[in-house]
C-alpha positions, -999 to +999 in steps of 0.1 A: +263+115-488+232+118-466+237+135-431+227+117-399+194+136-398+184+120-431+193+085-419+174+091-385+143+099-405+147+069-429+150+044-399+125+022-383+110+029-351+118+003-324+083-012-330+086-014-368+118-031-362+108-055-337+076-065-356+097-069-388+123-092-371+124-128-383+154-141-364+160-134-325+128-117-319+117-138-287+153-136-274+156-098-278+121-094-263+131-118-236+161-098-226+141-066-228+115-078-204+138-093-179+165-066-180+163-041-149+186-010-147+202-003-115+186+027-098+220+048-100+220+042-136+185+051-140+192+084-124+221+093-147+201+082-178+171+104-164+197+131-161+203+129-199+167+137-207+171+172-213+201+166-238+172+154-260+195+129-276+185+106-305+201+074-318+206+056-352+213+018-346+228+000-375+218-037-372+203-068-385+180-093-368+202-121-376+229-109-353+237-124-321+254-093-307+222-071-315+202-096-300+221-089-267+229-053-271+197-038-285+171-047-258+196-035-227+199-003-249+163+001-255+156-002-215+183+026-212+168+047-241+133+045-223+149+063-193+169+087-212+140+095-234+161+087-264+144+088-298+158+056-314+155+045-351+168+014-366+187+010-400+195-022-416+230-027-425+227-051-456+203-024-473+223+007-464+260+001-470+265+039-475+260+045-438+275+013-427+308+021-446+312+050-424+312+032-392+332+002-399+350-015-371+387-026-381+375-026-417+344-049-409+309-042-411+303-052-373+269-046-358+252-034-340+265+003-341+245+030-322+252+065-333+239+091-307+229+124-323+218+159-312+186+175-322+207+192-351+217+158-361+256+162-352+272+130-340+277+130-304+292+095-299+292+060-312+291+028-295+295-007-305+297-034-318+303-050-282+314-041-247+353-048-242+344-078-219+321-093-242+346-088-270+370-106-249+348-134-240+339-140-277+376-138-289+388-163-261+360-190-274+367-185-309+403-195-303+390-229-296+375-232-332+393-251-360+407-231-389+383-217-415+394-243-440+389-272-418+362-293-426+349-294-391+348-254-390+314-251-401+298-275-375+319-261-345+311-226-353+274-234-353+279-250-321+299-218-308+270-196-321+245-216-303+263-216-269+271-179-272+235-170-280+225-191-250+249-172-228+238-140-242+202-145-233+207-159-200+238-140-183+224-110-168+262-100-158+267-098-194+237-075-198+247-055-172+284-052-187+267-037-218+246-010-199+278+000-183+298+003-213+271+023-234+266+045-203+303+053-197+307+063-233+276+084-232+288+102-199+323+111-217+302+133-241+269+143-225+268+167-196+246+154-169+243+176-138+225+150-117+254+128-110 
């Protein structure tokens, strides 16, 4: 079993990941370019710079949650000077299997590590308020064995994707949940 430093070194840089994207690239970039961190959050993230955190992100470009969460996280990583590497879930089951969510390979998963490769905290795949929103909307879908399910699910996915790319309040929810998780584990003297 590879240690987290090995996984970090194996991962793609942000630019390599974005350039290799086939799905959701424009949406990810649109969110990244439009998302603005509030000043108090910038201050807190800048206070983490001396921690020299790194992050491993388990993801796939087709994932709608990654489309929303990753550009928000990238903005946060910019402020905190977090070096980030991206690992594709479907090609790296050994790592993904260590970070299952309720026995599912849900993504994205962000693993924060220190300079030695020790895990500090993990985040993902969704902020709680987004999880609630998705669950409420999924309740309206027909059963999976219903012939209408496939069409209904595609419509659901399209609507969620539109919501994720346009609702700035959801972007803020993601950033607040990530920073809350980080602040429980990272000592920030500037707050």
